[in-house]
C-alpha positions as semicolon CSV with decimal commas, in nm:
position;residue;x (nm);y (nm);z (nm)
1;M;-0,184;-0,555;-0,746
2;S;0,091;-0,642;-0,475
3;E;0,305;-0,765;-0,747
4;R;0,242;-0,451;-0,995
5;L;0,350;-0,244;-0,703
6;R;0,649;-0,443;-0,571
7;E;0,772;-0,405;-0,995
8;R;0,683;-0,022;-1,044
9;L;0,842;0,074;-0,667
10;G;1,181;-0,162;-0,718
11;Y;1,190;0,044;-1,086
12;F;1,164;0,352;-0,934
13;S;1,407;0,265;-0,643
14;E;1,674;0,146;-0,917
15;D;1,597;0,469;-1,096
16;L;1,660;0,652;-0,804
17;D;1,977;0,470;-0,746
18;G;2,133;0,461;-1,057
19;Q;2,004;0,760;-1,302
20;I;1,866;1,053;-1,104
21;R;2,051;1,347;-1,044
22;S;1,826;1,654;-0,939
23;A;1,457;1,692;-0,932
24;S;1,293;1,962;-1,094
25;P;1,111;2,287;-0,886
26;A;0,861;2,320;-1,129
27;G;0,525;2,199;-1,052
28;S;0,386;2,107;-0,734
29;R;0,347;1,797;-0,620
30;S;-0,002;1,660;-0,579
31;P;-0,107;1,589;-0,210
32;R;-0,138;1,276;-0,079
33;R;-0,503;1,129;0,017
34;S;-0,503;1,056;0,367
35;S;-0,589;0,726;0,482
36;R;-0,943;0,672;0,674
37;S;-0,836;0,393;0,839
38;P;-0,835;0,379;1,231
39;R;-0,522;0,284;1,427
40;P;-0,545;-0,047;1,581
41;P;-0,654;0,025;1,958
42;N;-0,407;-0,077;2,237
43;G;-0,514;-0,490;2,347
44;S;-0,674;-0,540;2,023
45;R;-0,631;-0,895;1,879
46;N;-0,467;-1,047;1,546
47;G;-0,742;-1,300;1,513
48;F;-1,097;-1,287;1,490
49;R;-1,371;-1,391;1,712
50;E;-1,557;-1,723;1,629
51;P;-1,916;-1,686;1,658
52;A;-2,130;-1,883;1,921
53;I;-2,469;-1,920;1,767
54;A;-2,688;-2,194;1,974
55;V;-2,886;-2,382;1,733
56;A;-3,184;-2,463;1,977
57;I;-3,213;-2,142;2,137
58;P;-3,115;-1,862;1,990
59;L;-2,919;-1,562;2,211
60;V;-2,969;-1,215;2,118
61;R;-2,642;-1,071;2,103
62;D;-2,373;-0,861;1,916
63;S;-2,227;-1,136;1,691
64;R;-2,007;-0,893;1,469
65;P;-1,652;-1,013;1,418
66;D;-1,350;-0,857;1,628
67;I;-1,170;-0,709;1,298
68;A;-0,853;-0,537;1,355
69;A;-0,792;-0,198;1,216
70;W;-0,587;-0,151;0,853
71;P;-0,232;-0,074;0,905
72;A;-0,153;0,311;0,846
73;P;0,082;0,385;0,512
74;P;0,403;0,542;0,556
75;Q;0,454;0,898;0,544
76;N;0,541;1,051;0,233
77;V;0,880;1,271;0,250
78;P;0,917;1,469;-0,070
79;L;1,238;1,550;-0,207
80;T;1,479;1,820;-0,214
81;C;1,554;1,928;-0,556
82;I;1,803;2,155;-0,755
83;S;1,792;2,263;-1,119
84;G;2,104;2,383;-1,210
85;N;2,242;2,628;-1,007
86;V;1,940;2,740;-0,874
87;R;1,852;2,545;-0,535
88;T;1,508;2,515;-0,482
89;P;1,411;2,370;-0,127
90;T;1,095;2,205;-0,088
91;A;0,839;2,106;0,246
92;G;1,073;1,781;0,343
93;P;1,298;1,789;0,677
94;S;1,553;1,615;0,540
95;R;1,916;1,763;0,501
96;P;2,051;1,802;0,119
97;S;2,300;1,501;-0,008
98;I;2,484;1,371;-0,266
99;S;2,471;0,963;-0,343
100;P;2,737;0,859;-0,595
101;V;2,671;0,636;-0,872
102;P;2,952;0,536;-1,082
103;V;2,914;0,618;-1,440
104;S;3,141;0,702;-1,721
105;P;3,169;1,050;-1,796
106;V;3,040;1,171;-2,139
107;S;3,288;1,338;-2,427
108;N;3,227;1,592;-2,685
109;N;3,104;1,353;-2,942
110;G;2,884;1,175;-2,684
111;S;3,100;0,840;-2,636
112;T;3,234;0,716;-2,330
113;K;3,605;0,823;-2,203
114;A;3,832;0,633;-1,966
115;E;3,948;0,898;-1,718
116;L;3,917;1,278;-1,730
117;D;4,213;1,488;-1,599
118;D;4,238;1,627;-1,296
119;S;4,176;2,019;-1,350
120;T;3,853;1,893;-1,554
121;T;3,698;1,708;-1,284
122;L;3,808;1,949;-1,043
123;L;3,595;2,189;-1,228
124;T;3,332;1,949;-1,265
125;M;3,281;1,851;-0,915
126;L;3,357;2,246;-0,804
127;K;3,054;2,345;-1,024
128;V;2,787;2,050;-0,908
129;A;2,923;2,139;-0,487
130;A;2,816;2,482;-0,548
131;A;2,497;2,381;-0,613
132;S;2,410;2,205;-0,322
133;S;2,477;2,321;0,087
134;A;2,828;2,365;0,228
135;N;2,869;2,105;0,474
136;D;2,735;1,822;0,309
137;S;2,865;1,896;-0,052
138;W;3,211;1,950;0,065
139;V;3,213;1,636;0,232
140;Q;3,082;1,446;-0,048
141;F;3,315;1,633;-0,290
142;G;3,605;1,516;-0,024
143;Y;3,468;1,160;-0,098
144;L;3,516;1,190;-0,469
145;W;3,870;1,351;-0,468
146;E;3,952;1,115;-0,242
147;N;3,842;0,849;-0,453
148;K;3,993;0,931;-0,756
149;R;4,305;1,026;-0,601
150;Q;4,355;0,667;-0,486
151;G;4,301;0,518;-0,808
152;G;4,005;0,474;-0,885
153;S;3,881;0,380;-1,245
154;Q;3,588;0,588;-1,310
155;W;3,441;0,938;-1,158
156;P;3,129;0,920;-0,988
157;I;2,846;1,127;-1,059
158;L;2,590;1,300;-0,844
159;A;2,306;1,103;-0,832
160;L;2,034;1,274;-0,640
161;A;2,173;1,602;-0,551
162;G;1,969;1,721;-0,230
163;V;1,868;1,387;-0,144
164;P;2,016;1,236;0,229
165;R;2,314;0,982;0,193
166;G;2,092;0,722;0,383
167;R;1,772;0,785;0,114
168;E;1,839;0,440;-0,051
169;T;1,777;0,233;0,286
170;E;1,496;0,466;0,339
171;L;1,332;0,385;0,005
172;K;1,371;0,059;0,037
173;R;1,256;0,045;0,402
174;K;0,931;0,282;0,245
175;I;0,906;0,008;-0,025
176;Q;0,917;-0,303;0,256
177;T;0,626;-0,089;0,458
178;L;0,424;-0,064;0,155
179;E;0,461;-0,425;0,051
180;E;0,375;-0,554;0,380
181;T;0,078;-0,325;0,439
182;V;-0,049;-0,465;0,087
183;A;0,009;-0,827;0,223
184;E;-0,183;-0,718;0,566
185;Y;-0,440;-0,577;0,380
186;E;-0,520;-0,875;0,165
187;R;-0,491;-1,101;0,444
188;Q;-0,731;-0,913;0,641
189;K;-0,960;-0,921;0,317
190;Y;-0,959;-1,270;0,314
191;N;-1,017;-1,322;0,674
192;V;-1,323;-1,074;0,679
193;M;-1,422;-1,259;0,349
194;G;-1,376;-1,608;0,491
195;T;-1,614;-1,468;0,820
196;F;-1,874;-1,359;0,602
197;S;-1,904;-1,683;0,437
198;E;-1,851;-1,842;0,767
199;Y;-2,176;-1,616;0,942
200;R;-2,373;-1,665;0,637
201;Y;-2,318;-2,038;0,617
202;V;-2,385;-2,050;0,989
203;G;-2,687;-1,841;0,931
204;S;-2,794;-2,064;0,663
205;Q;-2,765;-2,390;0,893
206;L;-2,951;-2,210;1,175
207;E;-3,222;-2,153;0,943
208;E;-3,238;-2,505;0,789
209;A;-3,238;-2,650;1,135
210;L;-3,512;-2,420;1,282
211;S;-3,721;-2,530;0,960
212;E;-3,639;-2,897;1,018
213;E;-3,752;-2,873;1,368
214;V;-4,070;-2,677;1,261
215;L;-4,141;-2,918;0,988
216;G;-4,090;-3,204;1,272
217;A;-4,276;-3,043;1,499
218;K;-4,554;-3,005;1,223
219;K;-4,508;-3,377;1,094
220;D;-4,524;-3,486;1,459
221;F;-4,850;-3,327;1,525
222;E;-4,974;-3,463;1,232
223;A;-4,892;-3,769;1,332
224;R;-5,045;-3,717;1,688
225;M;-5,357;-3,571;1,497
226;K;-5,379;-3,861;1,266
227;S;-5,336;-4,178;1,572
228;F;-5,597;-3,933;1,755
229;Q;-5,857;-3,942;1,461
230;A;-5,754;-4,316;1,424
231;L;-5,834;-4,367;1,813
232;Q;-6,136;-4,173;1,793
233;D;-6,227;-4,377;1,481
234;K;-6,199;-4,706;1,645
235;F;-6,394;-4,585;1,937
236;E;-6,673;-4,506;1,745
237;R;-6,666;-4,814;1,559
238;E;-6,582;-5,018;1,891
239;K;-6,904;-4,816;2,076
240;E;-7,140;-4,903;1,751
241;Q;-7,019;-5,224;1,755
242;A;-7,088;-5,300;2,107
243;L;-7,417;-5,124;2,107
244;E;-7,501;-5,332;1,790
245;K;-7,406;-5,685;1,991
246;L;-7,615;-5,515;2,299
247;R;-7,906;-5,451;2,068
248;Q;-7,875;-5,794;1,914
249;E;-7,861;-5,961;2,257
250;H;-8,136;-5,738;2,335
251;Q;-8,343;-5,864;2,096
252;K;-8,225;-6,207;2,129
253;E;-8,343;-6,183;2,516
254;I;-8,680;-6,031;2,409
255;Q;-8,743;-6,274;2,165
256;L;-8,666;-6,543;2,449
257;L;-8,867;-6,324;2,716
258;E;-9,181;-6,337;2,466
259;Q;-9,165;-6,704;2,453
260;R;-9,117;-6,737;2,831
261;F;-9,311;-6,483;3,006
262;S;-9,643;-6,326;2,962
263;E;-9,725;-5,989;2,808
264;S;-9,694;-5,817;3,174
265;Q;-9,371;-5,969;3,263
266;L;-9,255;-5,849;2,901
267;L;-9,355;-5,485;2,976
268;N;-9,184;-5,502;3,298
269;L;-8,866;-5,658;3,138
270;E;-8,894;-5,383;2,865
271;Q;-8,893;-5,123;3,123
272;K;-8,596;-5,234;3,272
273;Y;-8,385;-5,290;2,969
274;M;-8,525;-4,903;2,886
275;I;-8,351;-4,784;3,204
276;E;-8,045;-4,966;3,110
277;I;-8,048;-4,812;2,755
278;Q;-8,077;-4,461;2,946
279;R;-7,831;-4,541;3,169
280;L;-7,615;-4,649;2,885
281;E;-7,694;-4,352;2,694
282;E;-7,587;-4,120;2,990
283;E;-7,277;-4,307;3,010
284;R;-7,244;-4,215;2,620
285;K;-7,297;-3,882;2,663
286;S;-7,025;-3,859;2,937
287;L;-6,809;-4,009;2,749
288;R;-6,861;-3,795;2,426
289;S;-6,826;-3,463;2,698
290;E;-6,493;-3,639;2,794
291;K;-6,361;-3,689;2,424
292;E;-6,506;-3,304;2,326
293;R;-6,260;-3,168;2,669
294;L;-5,964;-3,372;2,547
295;G;-5,987;-3,231;2,241
296;E;-6,002;-2,898;2,346
297;T;-5,709;-2,953;2,591
298;F;-5,489;-3,106;2,286
299;E;-5,582;-2,809;2,063
300;M;-5,500;-2,586;2,348
301;K;-5,164;-2,762;2,433
302;L;-5,125;-2,765;2,013
303;R;-5,171;-2,389;1,937
304;R;-4,951;-2,324;2,262
305;A;-4,688;-2,533;2,100
306;Q;-4,713;-2,341;1,766
307;S;-4,712;-2,036;1,909
308;L;-4,372;-2,149;2,103
309;Y;-4,249;-2,266;1,778
310;E;-4,349;-1,942;1,590
311;T;-4,157;-1,724;1,848
312;E;-3,865;-1,924;1,855
313;L;-3,861;-1,891;1,453
314;T;-3,943;-1,530;1,434
315;A;-3,665;-1,470;1,739
316;A;-3,397;-1,654;1,500
317;K;-3,517;-1,501;1,185
318;M;-3,475;-1,118;1,352
319;L;-3,136;-1,226;1,467
320;Y;-3,013;-1,378;1,164
321;T;-3,114;-1,035;0,982
322;K;-2,973;-0,848;1,206
323;E;-2,625;-1,038;1,217
324;L;-2,687;-1,024;0,804
325;E;-2,723;-0,635;0,824
326;A;-2,465;-0,584;1,056
327;L;-2,199;-0,801;0,830
328;R;-2,347;-0,628;0,511
329;D;-2,259;-0,277;0,684
330;H;-1,904;-0,396;0,772
331;E;-1,831;-0,546;0,417
332;E;-1,965;-0,184;0,266
333;A;-1,725;-0,019;0,523
334;L;-1,458;-0,250;0,409
335;K;-1,516;-0,206;0,009
336;E;-1,527;0,184;0,095
337;E;-1,185;0,148;0,241
338;L;-1,042;-0,078;-0,028
339;L;-1,163;0,177;-0,280
340;A;-0,991;0,444;-0,084
341;R;-0,714;0,293;-0,008
342;Q;-0,666;0,180;-0,423
343;D;-0,729;0,534;-0,511
344;E;-0,446;0,651;-0,251
345;F;-0,190;0,386;-0,385
346;H;-0,275;0,496;-0,747
347;D;-0,200;0,856;-0,651
348;R;0,116;0,749;-0,512
349;L;0,212;0,558;-0,808
350;Q;0,148;0,828;-1,041
351;E;0,322;1,070;-0,826
352;L;0,630;0,820;-0,801
353;Q;0,621;0,769;-1,176
354;H;0,560;1,140;-1,239
355;Q;0,891;1,212;-1,005
356;A;1,106;0,950;-1,200
357;R;1,029;1,062;-1,549
358;R;1,093;1,412;-1,447
359;S;1,417;1,328;-1,284
360;R;1,533;1,094;-1,623
361;D;1,474;1,414;-1,826
362;E;1,645;1,668;-1,566
363;L;1,964;1,387;-1,589
364;A;1,958;1,430;-1,950
365;S;1,975;1,826;-1,912
366;C;2,250;1,801;-1,672
367;K;2,472;1,557;-1,879
368;N;2,432;1,814;-2,170
369;E;2,527;2,096;-1,952
370;V;2,835;1,876;-1,788
371;A;2,925;1,833;-2,173
372;A;2,879;2,222;-2,258
373;L;3,108;2,268;-1,953
374;E;3,372;1,995;-2,078
375;R;3,380;2,167;-2,411
376;K;3,419;2,538;-2,291
377;L;3,715;2,400;-2,033
378;Q;3,876;2,251;-2,346
379;S;3,898;2,561;-2,525
380;K;3,990;2,757;-2,255
381;E;4,274;2,459;-2,194
382;T;4,357;2,553;-2,573
383;E;4,376;2,948;-2,515
384;V;4,605;2,868;-2,203
385;Q;4,836;2,651;-2,423
386;A;4,830;2,921;-2,699
387;I;4,936;3,166;-2,426
388;S;5,221;2,966;-2,282
389;K;5,376;2,910;-2,640
390;E;5,357;3,285;-2,694
391;L;5,572;3,335;-2,377
392;E;5,790;3,076;-2,445
393;D;5,868;3,244;-2,764
394;A;5,888;3,580;-2,622
395;R;6,134;3,458;-2,370
396;A;6,373;3,283;-2,665
397;E;6,349;3,633;-2,857
398;T;6,469;3,786;-2,530
399;N;6,718;3,551;-2,472
400;D;6,865;3,600;-2,841
401;A;6,840;3,980;-2,782
402;L;7,049;3,942;-2,473
403;K;7,315;3,705;-2,654
404;R;7,357;3,969;-2,960
405;L;7,368;4,244;-2,661
406;S;7,691;4,067;-2,541
407;Q;7,805;4,054;-2,870
408;S;7,805;4,385;-2,974
409;T;7,958;4,514;-2,660
410;S;8,227;4,297;-2,684
411;E;8,244;4,414;-3,032
412;Y;8,206;4,784;-2,918
413;N;8,545;4,913;-2,966
414;E;8,585;4,745;-3,331
415;H;8,272;4,889;-3,433
416;R;8,277;5,222;-3,323
417;V;8,164;5,338;-3,652
418;K;7,856;5,133;-3,637
419;F;7,766;5,270;-3,347
420;Q;7,459;5,484;-3,403
421;Q;7,310;5,199;-3,612
422;Q;7,352;4,951;-3,365
423;E;7,215;5,202;-3,089
424;E;6,916;5,254;-3,295
425;E;6,853;4,901;-3,317
426;L;6,895;4,828;-2,964
427;R;6,661;5,111;-2,870
428;K;6,413;4,938;-3,101
429;K;6,476;4,594;-2,945
430;S;6,490;4,722;-2,566
431;K;6,157;4,849;-2,639
432;L;6,017;4,529;-2,756
433;L;6,162;4,333;-2,459
434;N;5,990;4,575;-2,242
435;V;5,666;4,475;-2,382
436;V;5,748;4,115;-2,324
437;E;5,875;4,167;-1,973
438;A;5,548;4,344;-1,926
439;A;5,357;4,068;-2,062
440;K;5,574;3,815;-1,837
441;T;5,504;4,022;-1,522
442;K;5,111;3,975;-1,593
443;L;5,140;3,624;-1,716
444;E;5,340;3,549;-1,389
445;A;5,072;3,744;-1,177
446;V;4,798;3,524;-1,355
447;I;4,957;3,240;-1,283
448;R;5,015;3,295;-0,907
449;D;4,630;3,381;-0,858
450;L;4,568;3,081;-0,992
451;Q;4,797;2,898;-0,817
452;T;4,665;3,067;-0,484
453;E;4,303;2,968;-0,582
454;V;4,411;2,602;-0,615
455;R;4,583;2,580;-0,296
456;A;4,290;2,738;-0,157
457;L;4,076;2,479;-0,325
458;K;4,297;2,221;-0,207
459;N;4,263;2,357;0,149
460;K;3,915;2,368;0,135
461;V;3,902;1,981;0,005
462;R;4,113;1,862;0,297
């Protein structure tokens, strides 16, 4: 997009610099869509804030990145246009001016000429200068006349009537500003996409770390439960083995006692062992109650640990969800801003292309008008030459008549007889002479008026 914009704006600048002479007053320009991007606040940073996310203990905070605002596009300054001799002002505050571009003038047959004569070029420049404002047009007309008078090989035409002389620099500056805006927009877009990818990666890493921690706690709990169950089974087996061993020893002792003592003694010994067995049974019950108490304590601690891990996992998931929603909202806002900027650049490109086409069409029409004016000027020059030739013929006839009159005066005495005829002839010739003198006086007055107008134009040029 940046390359395409740069190519189109470069073509438009060259076209304005080399071909556009005036812009058409017909048609209204489409208003520019105002940018919705805010101005960057004072003290805003250029970079992005690095998110500080604790993996072990998640913190509830606003982790959205600090993103700089989009730069605003430059103001669109419309051109001031003229068409023919009618000037159409636009809303632009700039003063009209003329940008000279050296090209070859057009001949009657469409071929190029090396030079135009001074009178043709003078009338052409006066025609164009009259269509512009007074001050700037005469200054630029003086520049063109001085260029030709100092020996310029080609006459420059007026490339952009009604546009300030520094318009080319302003257009180049606007093109550079647009390129910098597009580059800044691309850079910020890639930065935001990178930050969003980084946040998504950090969130996935945090979720994986919490899942692994919960899974490790679960595995640790299962291992402890297995070890506790193994210890309990071992304790039961050892207890059964001890009881079995005690039974066997008791049975052996009973058998020995039966062999050694009488029945009464056996009864006393049996009571004694019954008391011992009751004592052992009570001890077994106390051990069982202690086992149950330890099991309840372990289950309570296990439930507490599970609730703690579930609370931490829920808080981490909520934090991740909030950050993800904030990033999604920010991404939607950036997408809307991107679409608005694309629409704005598209409208501006269409407007510039329309202006370029319109300017090319008006340049062709102006060239045709210049060719027509040149043809009219040449026809007027032909008429002036014919009138000059007639004036010279009349002067020659007048001189001949004067010569004949002097001859007839010198021969007056000798040709008294022919006086009447010659007098009649002289009357006819004097009438003709009066007509010629009147024509001469009229032509001299016309020539004096033309010379006065030329001197006034030269004074204005100076």
